[in-house]
N, CA, C and O atoms as a MOPAC input file, in Angstrom:
PM7 MOZYME 1SCF
protein

 N    134.36900 1   130.42500 1   157.30100 1
 C    133.16200 1   131.16500 1   156.95800 1
 C    132.91300 1   131.11500 1   155.44500 1
 O    131.77600 1   130.95900 1   154.99900 1
 N    133.98300 1   131.24800 1   154.67100 1
 C    133.82200 1   131.24600 1   153.21300 1
 C    133.07800 1   130.00600 1   152.74200 1
 O    132.06500 1   130.09500 1   152.04800 1
 N    133.59400 1   128.86300 1   153.13000 1
 C    133.03000 1   127.61700 1   152.62200 1
 C    131.89300 1   127.09900 1   153.50300 1
 O    130.94700 1   126.49300 1   152.99800 1
 N    131.97800 1   127.33000 1   154.80200 1
 C    130.96000 1   126.83000 1   155.71400 1
 C    129.64000 1   127.56500 1   155.63100 1
 O    128.58500 1   126.98100 1   155.87900 1
 N    129.68900 1   128.84300 1   155.28200 1
 C    128.46400 1   129.64500 1   155.16800 1
 C    128.21600 1   130.04300 1   153.71100 1
 O    127.08900 1   129.96300 1   153.22400 1
 N    129.25900 1   130.46400 1   153.02900 1
 C    129.11100 1   130.95500 1   151.65800 1
 C    128.54800 1   129.93500 1   150.69100 1
 O    127.60200 1   130.22100 1   149.95700 1
 N    129.12900 1   128.74600 1   150.68800 1
 C    128.67700 1   127.71400 1   149.73400 1
 C    127.24700 1   127.26500 1   150.03300 1
 O    126.42700 1   127.22500 1   149.11600 1
 N    126.91600 1   126.92100 1   151.29700 1
 C    125.52400 1   126.51800 1   151.55700 1
 C    124.50900 1   127.62200 1   151.24900 1
 O    123.42800 1   127.34500 1   150.72900 1
 N    124.85500 1   128.86800 1   151.56700 1
 C    123.94200 1   129.96500 1   151.29300 1
 C    123.76400 1   130.15900 1   149.79100 1
 O    122.64500 1   130.34400 1   149.31300 1
 N    124.85000 1   130.11900 1   149.06000 1
 C    124.77700 1   130.24800 1   147.60200 1
 C    123.94100 1   129.10300 1   147.01400 1
 O    123.05500 1   129.33000 1   146.19000 1
 N    124.23300 1   127.88500 1   147.44500 1
 C    123.52000 1   126.72100 1   146.91300 1
 C    122.03400 1   126.75800 1   147.28300 1
 O    121.18200 1   126.47200 1   146.44200 1
 N    121.72300 1   127.10500 1   148.52400 1
 C    120.31200 1   127.19500 1   148.93600 1
 C    119.58800 1   128.25900 1   148.12000 1
 O    118.43400 1   128.07600 1   147.73400 1
 N    120.26300 1   129.35700 1   147.86300 1
 C    119.65200 1   130.41700 1   147.05700 1
 C    119.37200 1   129.97500 1   145.63300 1
 O    118.31000 1   130.26700 1   145.08400 1
 N    120.31700 1   129.27700 1   145.04000 1
 C    120.13600 1   128.78500 1   143.67400 1
 C    118.98200 1   127.78200 1   143.62000 1
 O    118.15100 1   127.82800 1   142.71300 1
 N    118.94200 1   126.88300 1   144.59200 1
 C    117.87400 1   125.87000 1   144.63100 1
 C    116.51800 1   126.54100 1   144.82800 1
 O    115.56400 1   126.21800 1   144.12100 1
 N    116.42000 1   127.47700 1   145.78800 1
 C    115.14600 1   128.14600 1   146.05500 1
 C    114.66800 1   128.94500 1   144.85000 1
 O    113.50300 1   128.84400 1   144.46500 1
 N    115.54700 1   129.73400 1   144.25300 1
 C    115.11800 1   130.54400 1   143.11100 1
 C    114.75100 1   129.67200 1   141.91400 1
 O    113.82600 1   130.00400 1   141.17300 1
 N    115.45400 1   128.57300 1   141.71800 1
 C    115.12500 1   127.65400 1   140.61600 1
 C    113.78000 1   126.97800 1   140.86500 1
 O    112.95000 1   126.88800 1   139.96100 1
 N    113.57000 1   126.50700 1   142.08000 1
 C    112.30400 1   125.85700 1   142.44600 1
 C    111.13900 1   126.83500 1   142.25200 1
 O    110.11300 1   126.48500 1   141.66800 1
 N    111.31100 1   128.05300 1   142.74600 1
 C    110.25500 1   129.05500 1   142.60900 1
 C    109.97900 1   129.37700 1   141.14400 1
 O    108.82300 1   129.53400 1   140.75000 1
 N    111.02400 1   129.47400 1   140.34600 1
 C    110.84700 1   129.73900 1   138.92000 1
 C    110.10300 1   128.62300 1   138.21900 1
 O    109.26700 1   128.87800 1   137.35300 1
 N    110.40300 1   127.38400 1   138.58600 1
 C    109.70500 1   126.24500 1   137.98700 1
 C    108.22700 1   126.23100 1   138.38400 1
 O    107.35900 1   125.96300 1   137.55400 1
 N    107.95100 1   126.51700 1   139.64100 1
 C    106.56000 1   126.53400 1   140.11100 1
 C    105.79100 1   127.67500 1   139.44600 1
 O    104.65000 1   127.48800 1   139.02500 1
 N    106.40500 1   128.84600 1   139.35000 1
 C    105.74000 1   129.99500 1   138.74800 1
 C    105.53500 1   129.80500 1   137.25000 1
 O    104.48600 1   130.15900 1   136.71400 1
 N    106.51900 1   129.25600 1   136.58800 1
 C    106.42900 1   129.03700 1   135.14800 1
 C    106.95600 1   130.22100 1   134.36500 1
 O    107.00700 1   131.34200 1   134.87000 1
 N    107.33900 1   129.96900 1   133.15200 1
 C    107.95500 1   130.97900 1   132.30400 1
 C    106.98000 1   132.09800 1   131.94400 1
 O    107.34900 1   133.27300 1   131.97300 1
 N    105.75500 1   131.74800 1   131.60900 1
 C    104.77900 1   132.75600 1   131.18900 1
 C    104.52400 1   133.76800 1   132.31100 1
 O    104.55600 1   134.97600 1   132.07700 1
 N    104.27300 1   133.28100 1   133.51400 1
 C    104.01400 1   134.17200 1   134.64000 1
 C    105.25700 1   134.97500 1   135.01400 1
 O    105.15200 1   136.12400 1   135.44300 1
 N    106.42500 1   134.37600 1   134.85100 1
 C    107.67200 1   135.09500 1   135.14400 1
 C    107.83200 1   136.31800 1   134.25600 1
 O    108.46600 1   137.29700 1   134.64900 1
 N    107.25800 1   136.26500 1   133.06100 1
 C    107.34900 1   137.38700 1   132.12700 1
 C    106.09200 1   138.25700 1   132.12300 1
 O    105.89500 1   139.06800 1   131.21900 1
 N    105.22600 1   138.08000 1   133.15800 1
 C    104.11300 1   138.99000 1   133.33600 1
 C    102.76700 1   138.54900 1   132.79800 1
 O    101.79100 1   139.28800 1   132.93100 1
 N    102.67700 1   137.37400 1   132.19400 1
 C    101.37400 1   136.90700 1   131.71500 1
 C    100.49600 1   136.57900 1   132.91600 1
 O    100.94300 1   135.94600 1   133.87200 1
 N     99.25100 1   137.01300 1   132.85500 1
 C     98.33900 1   136.73700 1   133.95400 1
 C     97.93100 1   135.27100 1   133.94600 1
 O     97.39300 1   134.75600 1   132.96600 1
 N     98.20100 1   134.62700 1   135.05500 1
 C     97.80200 1   133.24100 1   135.28800 1
 C     97.12100 1   133.21200 1   136.64900 1
 O     97.04300 1   134.23800 1   137.32500 1
 N     96.64000 1   132.07000 1   137.05000 1
 C     96.04100 1   131.95800 1   138.37800 1
 C     97.09100 1   132.30600 1   139.43200 1
 O     98.27400 1   132.01300 1   139.25600 1
 N     96.65800 1   132.92800 1   140.52000 1
 C     97.56900 1   133.29500 1   141.60300 1
 C     98.19500 1   132.04100 1   142.18900 1
 O     97.48700 1   131.12800 1   142.61300 1
 N     99.50000 1   131.99500 1   142.21300 1
 C    100.22300 1   130.81900 1   142.69800 1
 C    100.55500 1   131.02300 1   144.16900 1
 O    101.22400 1   131.98300 1   144.54900 1
 N    100.06400 1   130.08700 1   144.99300 1
 C    100.25000 1   130.19000 1   146.44000 1
 C    100.83400 1   128.90500 1   147.01900 1
 O    100.86900 1   128.73800 1   148.23800 1
 N    101.28300 1   128.01700 1   146.17800 1
 C    101.76300 1   126.71200 1   146.64900 1
 C    103.29600 1   126.66000 1   146.64000 1
 O    103.97300 1   127.55400 1   146.13200 1
 N    103.80100 1   125.59500 1   147.21500 1
 C    105.24100 1   125.30400 1   147.25200 1
 C    105.98800 1   126.48300 1   147.87700 1
 O    105.59500 1   126.90900 1   148.96200 1
 N    107.04300 1   127.03900 1   147.26400 1
 C    107.77800 1   128.09500 1   147.96600 1
 C    106.96200 1   129.37600 1   148.13800 1
 O    107.27800 1   130.21000 1   148.98600 1
 N    105.91100 1   129.52700 1   147.32800 1
 C    105.05300 1   130.71000 1   147.44000 1
 C    104.11900 1   130.62200 1   148.64400 1
 O    103.36400 1   131.55800 1   148.90500 1
 N    104.15900 1   129.51600 1   149.37800 1
 C    103.35400 1   129.39800 1   150.59300 1
 C    104.09500 1   129.95100 1   151.81100 1
 O    103.47400 1   130.17200 1   152.85100 1
 N    105.40400 1   130.18000 1   151.70800 1
 C    106.13700 1   130.76200 1   152.83400 1
 C    106.81200 1   132.09300 1   152.49900 1
 O    107.36100 1   132.74500 1   153.38700 1
 N    106.77600 1   132.49700 1   151.24600 1
 C    107.28300 1   133.80800 1   150.84100 1
 C    106.55100 1   134.23100 1   149.57300 1
 O    106.36000 1   133.42600 1   148.66200 1
 N    106.14100 1   135.50000 1   149.51700 1
 C    105.49700 1   135.98500 1   148.29900 1
 C    106.52000 1   136.20900 1   147.19100 1
 O    106.15000 1   136.36100 1   146.02700 1
 N    107.78800 1   136.22900 1   147.54000 1
 C    108.85600 1   136.49700 1   146.57400 1
 C    110.01400 1   135.51700 1   146.72000 1
 O    111.15100 1   135.94400 1   146.92300 1
 N    109.75700 1   134.21800 1   146.62100 1
 C    110.84100 1   133.26200 1   146.86400 1
 C    111.96500 1   133.33200 1   145.82800 1
 O    113.11000 1   133.01200 1   146.14700 1
 N    111.66000 1   133.74200 1   144.60100 1
 C    112.74100 1   133.89000 1   143.62000 1
 C    113.71200 1   134.97300 1   144.07500 1
 O    114.92700 1   134.78800 1   144.01600 1
 N    113.17600 1   136.10100 1   144.52700 1
 C    114.03600 1   137.19100 1   144.98600 1
 C    114.81900 1   136.78100 1   146.22800 1
 O    116.00400 1   137.09300 1   146.34500 1
 N    114.16400 1   136.08400 1   147.15800 1
 C    114.84800 1   135.60800 1   148.36100 1
 C    116.00800 1   134.70100 1   147.96300 1
 O    117.10800 1   134.81200 1   148.50500 1
 N    115.75600 1   133.80900 1   147.01600 1
 C    116.81200 1   132.91000 1   146.54800 1
 C    117.94900 1   133.65200 1   145.86300 1
 O    119.12000 1   133.34500 1   146.08500 1
 N    117.60200 1   134.63300 1   145.02700 1
 C    118.63200 1   135.42600 1   144.35400 1
 C    119.49100 1   136.17200 1   145.37000 1
 O    120.71500 1   136.20800 1   145.24200 1
 N    118.85700 1   136.76600 1   146.37400 1
 C    119.58800 1   137.51500 1   147.39700 1
 C    120.50400 1   136.58700 1   148.18300 1
 O    121.66600 1   136.91300 1   148.42400 1
 N    119.98200 1   135.43000 1   148.58100 1
 C    120.80300 1   134.46400 1   149.31200 1
 C    122.00400 1   134.01500 1   148.48500 1
 O    123.11600 1   133.91000 1   149.00100 1
 N    121.77400 1   133.75300 1   147.20600 1
 C    122.89300 1   133.29100 1   146.36800 1
 C    123.91400 1   134.40900 1   146.15900 1
 O    125.11300 1   134.13600 1   146.10900 1
 N    123.46800 1   135.65600 1   146.03600 1
 C    124.40900 1   136.77300 1   145.91400 1
 C    125.26800 1   136.91800 1   147.16500 1
 O    126.48300 1   137.09300 1   147.06800 1
 N    124.64700 1   136.84700 1   148.32700 1
 C    125.39400 1   136.98000 1   149.57700 1
 C    126.33400 1   135.78400 1   149.76300 1
 O    127.48000 1   135.95200 1   150.18200 1
 N    125.84900 1   134.58400 1   149.45200 1
 C    126.71300 1   133.39600 1   149.53600 1
 C    127.90300 1   133.49700 1   148.60900 1
 O    129.02400 1   133.16000 1   148.98900 1
 N    127.66400 1   133.95800 1   147.40000 1
 C    128.74500 1   134.14200 1   146.42500 1
 C    129.76600 1   135.15300 1   146.93600 1
 O    130.97200 1   134.94400 1   146.80200 1
 N    129.28100 1   136.25200 1   147.52400 1
 C    130.17800 1   137.27800 1   148.05200 1
 C    131.00500 1   136.73700 1   149.21600 1
 O    132.20100 1   137.01400 1   149.30700 1
 N    130.37900 1   135.97100 1   150.10100 1
 C    131.13200 1   135.35900 1   151.19600 1
 C    132.18300 1   134.39500 1   150.66300 1
 O    133.31200 1   134.35800 1   151.15300 1
 N    131.80900 1   133.63100 1   149.67400 1
 C    132.74700 1   132.68200 1   149.07500 1
 C    133.93600 1   133.40400 1   148.44500 1
 O    135.07200 1   132.94000 1   148.54400 1
 N    133.67700 1   134.52600 1   147.80500 1
 C    134.75200 1   135.29100 1   147.17400 1
 C    135.63700 1   135.98200 1   148.20900 1
 O    136.79500 1   136.29400 1   147.93300 1
 N    135.08800 1   136.21800 1   149.40100 1
 C    135.83900 1   136.83900 1   150.49000 1
 C    136.51200 1   138.14400 1   150.06300 1
 O    137.70700 1   138.35200 1   150.27300 1
 N    135.70700 1   139.00800 1   149.46200 1
 C    136.20600 1   140.26800 1   148.94000 1
 C    135.22900 1   141.38400 1   149.27900 1
 O    134.01900 1   141.23300 1   149.10800 1
 N    135.74900 1   142.48600 1   149.75400 1
 C    134.90500 1   143.63700 1   150.05700 1
 C    134.21100 1   144.13000 1   148.79000 1
 O    133.02600 1   144.45900 1   148.82700 1
 N    134.91900 1   144.18400 1   147.69100 1
 C    134.32500 1   144.63700 1   146.42900 1
 C    133.17800 1   143.73100 1   146.00000 1
 O    132.14300 1   144.20200 1   145.53000 1
 N    133.36900 1   142.44400 1   146.16400 1
 C    132.31800 1   141.49300 1   145.80200 1
 C    131.11000 1   141.65900 1   146.72500 1
 O    129.96900 1   141.57000 1   146.27100 1
 N    131.34900 1   141.89600 1   148.00500 1
 C    130.23800 1   142.11000 1   148.93900 1
 C    129.47300 1   143.38000 1   148.57100 1
 O    128.24300 1   143.39800 1   148.61800 1
 N    130.18800 1   144.43300 1   148.20800 1
 C    129.52900 1   145.67500 1   147.78300 1
 C    128.69900 1   145.42000 1   146.52500 1
 O    127.56800 1   145.89500 1   146.41800 1
 N    129.26200 1   144.67000 1   145.57100 1
 C    128.52700 1   144.34000 1   144.34500 1
 C    127.29300 1   143.49100 1   144.66300 1
 O    126.23100 1   143.69800 1   144.07500 1
 N    127.42600 1   142.53800 1   145.58800 1
 C    126.28500 1   141.69000 1   145.96000 1
 C    125.19300 1   142.52200 1   146.62100 1
 O    124.01100 1   142.33800 1   146.33000 1
 N    125.57900 1   143.43000 1   147.50200 1
 C    124.58600 1   144.28600 1   148.15400 1
 C    123.91900 1   145.21000 1   147.15100 1
 O    122.71600 1   145.45600 1   147.23100 1
 N    124.70000 1   145.72200 1   146.20600 1
 C    124.12800 1   146.56500 1   145.14500 1
 C    123.16500 1   145.75200 1   144.28200 1
 O    122.14800 1   146.27600 1   143.82900 1
 N    123.47400 1   144.49100 1   144.05300 1
 C    122.58100 1   143.62300 1   143.28700 1
 C    121.34100 1   143.22500 1   144.06800 1
 O    120.28000 1   143.00100 1   143.48500 1
 N    121.47000 1   143.13700 1   145.38100 1
 C    120.33600 1   142.74300 1   146.21900 1
 C    119.33700 1   143.88300 1   146.39200 1
 O    118.14000 1   143.63400 1   146.53900 1
 N    119.79800 1   145.10400 1   146.37800 1
 C    118.91500 1   146.24400 1   146.62100 1
 C    117.71100 1   146.28400 1   145.66800 1
 O    116.58300 1   146.42500 1   146.14100 1
 N    117.90500 1   146.16500 1   144.35000 1
 C    116.72000 1   146.14600 1   143.47000 1
 C    115.78600 1   144.97200 1   143.76400 1
 O    114.57000 1   145.09500 1   143.61900 1
 N    116.34700 1   143.83700 1   144.17600 1
 C    115.51900 1   142.67000 1   144.47300 1
 C    114.67200 1   142.89200 1   145.72000 1
 O    113.61200 1   142.28700 1   145.87500 1
 N    115.13800 1   143.75200 1   146.59800 1
 C    114.36800 1   144.10900 1   147.78900 1
 C    113.28200 1   145.12800 1   147.43200 1
 O    112.19500 1   145.11100 1   148.01000 1
 N    113.57900 1   146.00800 1   146.48500 1
 C    112.64900 1   147.08800 1   146.14200 1
 C    111.58400 1   146.70200 1   145.11600 1
 O    110.47300 1   147.22900 1   145.16700 1
 N    111.89400 1   145.80100 1   144.19100 1
 C    110.97600 1   145.44700 1   143.10200 1
 C    109.60300 1   144.99000 1   143.59800 1
 O    108.60200 1   145.37400 1   142.99300 1
 N    109.50000 1   144.19300 1   144.66200 1
 C    108.15700 1   143.78700 1   145.09500 1
 C    107.22700 1   144.95500 1   145.40800 1
 O    106.01300 1   144.84400 1   145.23200 1
 N    107.77800 1   146.06200 1   145.86600 1
 C    106.93700 1   147.22600 1   146.16900 1
 C    106.31400 1   147.80400 1   144.89600 1
 O    105.22700 1   148.38200 1   144.94400 1
 N    106.98900 1   147.65300 1   143.77300 1
 C    106.43700 1   148.10300 1   142.48700 1
 C    105.47700 1   147.06700 1   141.90900 1
 O    104.51100 1   147.42800 1   141.23800 1
 N    105.73100 1   145.79400 1   142.15900 1
 C    104.89000 1   144.72800 1   141.61100 1
 C    103.56300 1   144.57000 1   142.34600 1
 O    102.55300 1   144.22200 1   141.73500 1
 N    103.56100 1   144.82200 1   143.64000 1
 C    102.38500 1   144.52200 1   144.45200 1
 C    101.12500 1   145.29000 1   144.04900 1
 O    100.04500 1   144.69900 1   144.06600 1
 N    101.20200 1   146.56800 1   143.68900 1
 C     99.96600 1   147.23800 1   143.24000 1
 C     99.36700 1   146.58100 1   141.98600 1
 O     98.14800 1   146.45000 1   141.87600 1
 N    100.21500 1   146.17500 1   141.05600 1
 C     99.73900 1   145.49600 1   139.85700 1
 C     99.09100 1   144.16100 1   140.22700 1
 O     98.03000 1   143.81800 1   139.70700 1
 N     99.73000 1   143.41300 1   141.12300 1
 C     99.17200 1   142.13000 1   141.54900 1
 C     97.84000 1   142.32000 1   142.28300 1
 O     96.91500 1   141.52600 1   142.11300 1
 N     97.74800 1   143.36700 1   143.09100 1
 C     96.49100 1   143.64900 1   143.80400 1
 C     95.36700 1   143.95900 1   142.81800 1
 O     94.23200 1   143.52500 1   143.01300 1
 N     95.68000 1   144.70800 1   141.76300 1
 C     94.65000 1   144.99700 1   140.74200 1
 C     94.28000 1   143.72700 1   139.97400 1
 O     93.11000 1   143.49700 1   139.66800 1
 N     95.28000 1   142.91200 1   139.66800 1
 C     95.03800 1   141.71500 1   138.85200 1
 C     94.27800 1   140.63300 1   139.61600 1
 O     93.43700 1   139.94500 1   139.03600 1
 N     94.56100 1   140.47200 1   140.90900 1
 C     93.99900 1   139.35100 1   141.66100 1
 C     93.03900 1   139.76100 1   142.77000 1
 O     92.40600 1   138.90200 1   143.38400 1
 N     92.92100 1   141.04900 1   143.03300 1
 C     91.93300 1   141.55900 1   143.97300 1
 C     92.00700 1   140.98700 1   145.37400 1
 O     93.08100 1   140.87800 1   145.96600 1
 N     90.83000 1   140.62100 1   145.89500 1
 C     90.71400 1   140.16100 1   147.27700 1
 C     91.53500 1   138.90700 1   147.54400 1
 O     92.04500 1   138.72800 1   148.65000 1
 N     91.67000 1   138.04300 1   146.55500 1
 C     92.46700 1   136.82400 1   146.72300 1
 C     93.92500 1   137.17700 1   147.02800 1
 O     94.55200 1   136.55500 1   147.88500 1
 N     94.45600 1   138.17300 1   146.32500 1
 C     95.83400 1   138.59600 1   146.56100 1
 C     95.97100 1   139.28600 1   147.91900 1
 O     96.96000 1   139.07800 1   148.62200 1
 N     94.99700 1   140.09400 1   148.28300 1
 C     95.04200 1   140.77500 1   149.58000 1
 C     95.04100 1   139.76800 1   150.72800 1
 O     95.75900 1   139.95100 1   151.71200 1
 N     94.24200 1   138.70500 1   150.61200 1
 C     94.23100 1   137.65600 1   151.63500 1
 C     95.57400 1   136.92500 1   151.66000 1
 O     96.09100 1   136.59100 1   152.72600 1
 N     96.12200 1   136.68600 1   150.48400 1
 C     97.43800 1   136.04400 1   150.37600 1
 C     98.50300 1   136.90100 1   151.06300 1
 O     99.36300 1   136.37100 1   151.76800 1
 N     98.45300 1   138.20700 1   150.86500 1
 C     99.41700 1   139.12300 1   151.49700 1
 C     99.31900 1   139.08600 1   153.01900 1
 O    100.33100 1   139.17500 1   153.71600 1
 N     98.10500 1   138.95500 1   153.52600 1
 C     97.93100 1   138.88600 1   154.98100 1
 C     98.46500 1   137.56900 1   155.54000 1
 O     98.90500 1   137.52000 1   156.68900 1
 N     98.42900 1   136.50400 1   154.74300 1
 C     98.82000 1   135.17900 1   155.22000 1
 C    100.30000 1   134.84900 1   155.01900 1
 O    100.86800 1   134.06100 1   155.77500 1
 N    100.92700 1   135.45000 1   154.00300 1
 C    102.29300 1   135.06500 1   153.63100 1
 C    103.18500 1   136.30600 1   153.61900 1
 O    102.83000 1   137.32400 1   153.02600 1
 N    104.34900 1   136.21700 1   154.28000 1
 C    105.23400 1   137.39400 1   154.30000 1
 C    105.83700 1   137.71000 1   152.92700 1
 O    105.97700 1   136.83500 1   152.07200 1
 N    106.18200 1   138.96600 1   152.74700 1
 C    106.80800 1   139.41000 1   151.49300 1
 C    108.12300 1   138.64400 1   151.29800 1
 O    108.37600 1   138.08200 1   150.23200 1
 N    108.92800 1   138.63400 1   152.31500 1
 C    110.18000 1   137.87900 1   152.32600 1
 C    110.07600 1   136.89200 1   153.49000 1
 O    109.10000 1   136.93000 1   154.23900 1
 N    111.02600 1   136.04600 1   153.64600 1
 C    110.97900 1   135.06500 1   154.72300 1
 C    110.87400 1   135.75000 1   156.07800 1
 O    111.66700 1   136.63800 1   156.39000 1
 N    109.92600 1   135.35400 1   156.86200 1
 C    109.75500 1   135.76600 1   158.25100 1
 C    109.49500 1   137.26100 1   158.42800 1
 O    109.33800 1   137.71300 1   159.56200 1
 N    109.44500 1   138.03300 1   157.36500 1
 C    109.24100 1   139.47900 1   157.49100 1
 C    107.83700 1   139.82800 1   157.05500 1
 O    107.54900 1   139.88100 1   155.86000 1
 N    106.97600 1   140.06300 1   157.99800 1
 C    105.58900 1   140.43800 1   157.69300 1
 C    105.54600 1   141.85800 1   157.15400 1
 O    106.31700 1   142.72300 1   157.57000 1
 N    104.63300 1   142.08000 1   156.22200 1
 C    104.49700 1   143.43800 1   155.68100 1
 C    103.09900 1   143.95300 1   155.90300 1
 O    102.78800 1   145.08000 1   155.51700 1

């Protein structure tokens, strides 16, 4: 389980979060208003960076095979699950109807409709 699930999950998370960060760009990552990005990983998750970070944390914890590490990974994942709820009102104000349509079409996290 450590290597068969932990390593692929960690690696997939790193790849997804890196890809999403590259598509989003540095300016938008730090809050600068740019055009709403709906392509690449943002076409299947509104928060692919967070999904990738969570996957890599869980993969890392499985790889470490430690209860303490799993607790730390879950503690690290919790803010990543909650932050979108704080960001979404700002995004709705910034992008209006375009963002609302995007929310209806793309889940907040993978496969989880909101």
